[in-house]
C-alpha positions in Angstrom: -8.2 17.6 2.4 -6.6 14.5 1.1 -8.6 11.3 0.9 -6.8 8.0 0.3 -8.0 4.7 -1.1 -6.2 1.5 -2.0 -7.4 -0.4 -5.0 -7.2 -4.2 -4.7 -6.0 -6.3 -7.6 -8.6 -8.1 -9.6 -6.5 -11.2 -10.4 -3.1 -12.6 -9.7 -0.7 -14.6 -11.9 2.4 -16.2 -10.6 5.0 -18.6 -11.8 8.1 -19.9 -10.2 11.3 -18.5 -11.7 13.4 -21.6 -11.1 16.6 -20.1 -12.2 16.3 -17.3 -9.7 14.4 -19.0 -7.0 11.8 -16.3 -7.0 8.1 -16.1 -7.5 7.0 -13.6 -10.1 4.2 -12.8 -12.6 3.8 -14.9 -15.7 6.5 -13.3 -17.9 4.8 -13.5 -21.3 7.0 -14.1 -24.3 10.5 -12.7 -24.9 10.5 -9.7 -27.1 10.6 -11.0 -30.7 14.0 -10.9 -32.5 17.0 -8.8 -31.5 16.3 -5.2 -30.6 17.1 -2.6 -33.3 19.5 0.2 -32.4 18.5 3.8 -33.1 20.9 6.6 -34.1 21.4 9.5 -31.8 22.7 12.4 -33.9 24.7 14.1 -31.1 25.2 13.7 -27.3 22.4 14.7 -25.0 23.4 17.1 -22.3 25.5 15.6 -19.6 25.6 16.7 -16.0 28.5 19.1 -16.8 29.5 20.8 -20.0 31.3 18.4 -22.4 30.2 15.3 -20.5 28.6 12.4 -22.3 25.0 11.6 -21.2 25.0 8.2 -19.4 22.1 8.8 -17.1 19.0 9.1 -19.3 16.1 8.0 -17.2 12.9 9.1 -18.8 11.3 10.0 -22.2 7.9 10.6 -23.6 6.8 11.8 -27.1 3.7 13.4 -28.4 1.9 12.1 -31.5 3.4 12.6 -35.0 3.7 16.1 -36.4 2.9 17.1 -40.0 6.5 16.5 -41.0 6.4 12.9 -39.7 8.6 13.5 -36.7 7.6 13.4 -33.0 8.5 16.0 -30.4 9.8 14.3 -27.2 11.1 15.4 -23.8 14.0 13.5 -22.3 15.3 13.7 -18.7 18.8 12.9 -17.4 18.7 12.3 -13.7 22.0 14.2 -13.2 20.6 17.5 -14.7 18.4 20.3 -13.3 15.6 20.0 -15.8 14.8 18.3 -19.1 15.7 18.5 -22.8 13.6 18.4 -26.0 14.4 15.8 -28.8 13.0 14.9 -32.2 12.2 11.3 -33.1 12.1 10.7 -36.8 12.3 7.2 -38.4 15.2 5.5 -36.5 16.9 8.7 -35.6 16.7 10.6 -32.3 18.0 14.2 -32.4 18.6 16.1 -29.1 17.3 19.6 -29.0 17.1 22.6 -26.7 16.8 22.7 -23.0 13.1 22.4 -22.1 13.4 24.0 -18.7 15.9 24.4 -15.9 15.0 24.6 -12.2 18.1 26.7 -11.4 20.2 26.5 -8.2 17.6 27.7 -5.8 13.9 27.0 -5.4 11.5 29.4 -7.1 8.9 31.0 -4.9 6.4 30.3 -7.8 6.5 26.5 -7.2 3.0 25.6 -6.1 2.2 23.8 -2.8 4.5 23.7 0.2 8.0 22.4 0.3 8.4 19.1 2.2 9.4 19.9 5.8 10.8 16.5 7.0 13.8 14.5 6.0 14.6 11.0 7.1 17.5 10.5 4.7 20.5 9.4 6.7 22.9 11.6 4.8 21.2 14.7 5.8 20.4 17.7 3.6 22.0 18.3 0.2 22.2 21.2 -2.2 19.4 22.3 -4.4 20.9 21.3 -7.7 20.0 18.0 -9.5 16.4 17.3 -10.3 17.2 13.6 -10.1 14.7 13.4 -12.9 13.3 9.9 -13.4 10.2 10.0 -15.6 8.4 11.9 -18.3 4.7 11.7 -19.4 2.7 13.3 -22.2 -1.0 14.1 -22.2 -2.1 16.7 -24.7 -1.0 19.5 -24.7 1.5 19.0 -21.8 4.6 17.1 -20.9 5.1 16.2 -17.3 8.5 15.6 -15.7 9.1 14.4 -12.1 12.1 14.1 -9.7 12.6 10.9 -7.8 11.0 12.2 -4.6 13.6 10.1 -2.7 16.9 10.2 -1.0 19.9 10.3 -3.3 21.2 6.8 -4.0 24.9 7.4 -3.4 25.2 9.8 -0.4 21.6 9.2 0.8 20.8 12.9 1.1 17.6 14.9 1.0 17.4 17.4 -1.9 14.5 19.7 -2.3 15.2 19.8 -6.0 14.2 16.1 -6.3 10.8 16.8 -4.8 9.4 18.7 -7.8 6.9 17.8 -10.5 6.8 20.1 -13.6 4.2 20.5 -16.3 5.3 22.2 -19.5 3.6 23.2 -22.7 5.9 23.5 -25.8 5.7 26.3 -28.2 4.3 25.9 -31.7 7.4 24.5 -33.3 8.6 22.5 -30.2 11.8 24.5 -29.7 11.1 26.0 -26.3 8.6 25.8 -23.5 5.7 28.3 -23.9 4.6 27.6 -20.3 6.0 25.8 -17.2 4.4 25.2 -13.8 6.0 23.3 -11.0 4.6 21.8 -7.8 5.6 20.1 -4.6 2.2 18.4 -4.2 3.1 15.0 -5.5 5.0 14.6 -2.3 1.7 15.3 -0.4 0.1 12.5 -2.4 2.9 10.0 -1.6 2.6 10.9 2.1 -1.2 10.3 2.0 -0.8 6.8 0.5 -1.1 4.4 3.5 0.8 1.5 2.0 3.9 3.4 1.1 4.1 6.5 3.3 6.4 4.9 5.8 9.0 4.5 3.0 9.0 8.1 2.0 12.4 9.8 2.5 14.0 6.6 3.7 17.3 5.5 2.4 17.1 3.5 -0.9 20.1 1.3 -0.3 23.0 0.7 2.1 26.2 2.7 2.0 28.3 0.0 0.4 31.4 1.6 1.9 30.1 1.1 5.5 27.9 -2.0 5.5 25.8 -2.6 8.6 26.0 -6.0 10.5 24.9 -9.1 8.6 21.2 -9.7 8.8 20.2 -6.0 8.9 17.1 -5.5 6.7 17.8 -3.8 3.4 16.5 -0.2 3.1 13.4 0.0 1.0 13.0 3.8 0.6 10.4 5.2 -1.8 11.6 6.3 -5.3 9.4 7.5 -8.2 10.6 6.1 -11.6 7.5 6.0 -13.7 4.9 8.6 -14.7 1.7 8.5 -16.8 -1.3 10.8 -17.2 -4.6 9.4 -18.4 -8.3 10.2 -17.7 -7.4 13.4 -15.8 -5.3 11.5 -13.3 -1.5 11.4 -12.8 0.0 8.0 -11.9 3.4 7.9 -10.2 5.0 4.5 -10.6 7.3 3.5 -7.7 10.5 1.6 -8.1 10.4 1.1 -4.4 9.2 0.2 -1.9 8.6 -3.4 -3.1 6.4 -5.0 -0.4 5.5 -8.7 -0.4 6.0 -9.0 -4.1 4.0 -5.8 -4.8 5.0 -2.6 -6.6 2.8 0.4 -6.4 1.1 3.2 -8.4 0.0 6.3 -6.6 -2.7 8.3 -8.5 -4.0 11.8 -8.0 -6.1 14.3 -10.1 -3.8 16.4 -12.2 -5.6 19.7 -11.6 -5.3 19.3 -7.9 -1.6 19.0 -8.2 -1.3 22.3 -10.1 -3.9 24.4 -8.4 -2.9 28.0 -7.8 -1.3 28.9 -4.5 0.7 27.3 -1.8 -2.0 25.3 0.0 -1.4 21.6 0.6 -2.9 19.1 -1.8 -6.7 18.5 -1.5 -7.7 15.5 -3.5 -8.6 11.8 -3.4 -5.4 9.7 -3.6 -5.5 6.2 -5.2 -3.0 3.5 -4.4 -2.8 0.6 -6.8 -0.7 -2.5 -5.9 0.8 -4.4 -8.8 1.8 -8.1 -8.5 5.2 -7.4 -10.0 7.0 -10.2 -8.0 9.7 -10.1 -5.2 12.2 -7.3 -5.4 10.5 -5.9 -8.6 9.4 -2.3 -9.0 8.2 0.1 -11.6 10.9 1.4 -14.0 8.6 3.3 -16.3 5.0 3.8 -17.3 3.5 4.9 -20.7 0.1 5.1 -22.3 -0.6 3.3 -25.6 -2.6 5.1 -28.3 -5.7 3.2 -27.3 -5.5 4.5 -23.8 -4.2 1.4 -22.1 -1.3 1.6 -19.7 2.0 -0.2 -20.2 4.4 -0.8 -17.3 8.1 -1.6 -17.4 9.2 -3.4 -14.3 12.7 -4.4 -13.1 14.7 -4.6 -9.9 13.7 -2.4 -7.0 17.4 -2.1 -6.0 20.6 -2.2 -7.8 22.3 -5.5 -8.4 19.2 -7.8 -8.0 18.6 -10.5 -10.7 15.2 -9.3 -11.7 14.6 -9.2 -15.5 13.0 -6.2 -17.3 9.4 -6.9 -18.3 6.6 -5.2 -20.0 3.0 -5.7 -18.9 -0.4 -4.1 -19.5 -2.0 -2.6 -16.5 -5.8 -2.8 -16.0 -7.1 0.4 -14.4 -8.3 0.7 -11.7 -7.8 -2.9 -10.5 -4.0 -3.0 -11.2 -4.2 -6.5 -12.7 -1.2 -7.2 -15.0 -1.2 -8.9 -18.4 2.3 -9.9 -19.2 3.5 -8.8 -22.6 7.3 -9.5 -22.9 10.6 -9.9 -21.2 13.2 -7.7 -22.8 16.4 -9.1 -24.3 19.3 -7.2 -22.6 21.3 -4.5 -24.4 25.0 -4.4 -23.7 27.4 -1.5 -24.1 30.1 0.5 -22.4 29.3 2.5 -19.3 31.0 5.9 -18.5 34.1 4.0 -17.2 34.4 1.9 -20.4 33.2 -1.3 -18.7 30.9 -3.5 -20.8 27.6 -3.9 -18.9 23.9 -4.7 -19.4 22.0 -1.4 -19.6 19.2 -0.7 -17.2 15.9 -0.3 -19.0 14.6 3.1 -17.8 12.2 4.5 -20.4 9.7 3.1 -22.9 7.9 4.9 -25.7 5.2 3.3 -27.9 6.1 3.3 -31.6 2.9 1.6 -32.9 2.4 -1.7 -34.6 3.6 -3.8 -31.7 6.9 -1.9 -31.2 8.3 0.1 -28.4 11.5 2.2 -28.0 13.5 1.6 -24.8 16.3 3.8 -23.4 18.9 2.5 -20.9 20.5 4.1 -18.0 24.3 3.7 -17.7 24.8 3.5 -21.5 25.7 6.6 -23.6 22.7 8.6 -24.7 20.4 5.9 -23.4 21.4 3.5 -26.2 17.9 3.6 -27.7 16.7 0.3 -29.1 13.4 -0.7 -30.7 11.7 -4.0 -29.6 9.0 -5.9 -31.4 6.6 -6.9 -28.6 3.4 -9.0 -28.8 1.0 -6.4 -27.3 -2.5 -8.1 -27.4 -5.4 -6.3 -28.9 -7.9 -4.8 -26.4 -10.0 -7.7 -25.0 -7.7 -10.4 -26.5 -6.8 -13.4 -24.2 -3.5 -13.4 -22.3 -0.6 -14.7 -24.6 0.8 -18.1 -23.6 
């Protein structure tokens, strides 16, 4: 049995963004100084052999090992699984495949496959995970698909509806254990504020635009993941409703319980006052247990800046930390663009590492950000 509750915000902070004509949370300060580029020693795996990796969309790392490096898991939303990597100093080294879902659903996946599809493009193949986020909580990494329609052809793919938990082996070169589940979909369907957006189109088909004035699609899309206090938090890029983005939380063990029964757990829904057209782009947990959220546009092409904020749990109140200075580079077609911030990893001492979708190998850059100490007043 699923029980659902919505947690109300404890406080609101809003300023007018005069340049954009939007209302949004107090942005905090701009990240201090220019971001520092990190070196990627070779290409991450692309969606086909020999392709460059331009679609990195999630990364999480465990604490430092004895040799001073950190084992990480990185996900490319065009692949069927995830990849290990090593972070050492200012170098990121891609490693072995962490897991691969294959080209057909495994009967060992726990829970029940979603039965309904409202994606206008109809069913698609079981292939890409459409991986969007990675989390770490000792001793496991967690990787999730988007749980949404595909953005381009607006299709339903069962391979995108899977959450996987993996435990690396002793030296971090392979997975010692992997378990996958469909039950995060059950949690999303049990969340009253967002359930009507599940398996709805994310955006219009730009090759066949509807009549002017037709409301934009606002389909659900998971893009952030964090695990803390025995609960998994799924951060939603969309829907964005009345200036609110959402976290959906569920007990971890209920998601991965044995068997094919539907989810039985209390579901929490936490609205975040992220501002109009803003959604969650990533979540991470700081060493002191606080949650940091990266927010940005809920749909492509919207003039919404990328911001970092601390999240109070369970209220959802946001403390603005910084607005990220854009990182520019060439996309897969050689066009110079601003990268889309998609993954954030704490580095300690008021620094975070950010990866960017649409730039080769995520173009990792470190930012100095004014993260306040626990209990400190909000920065001006």
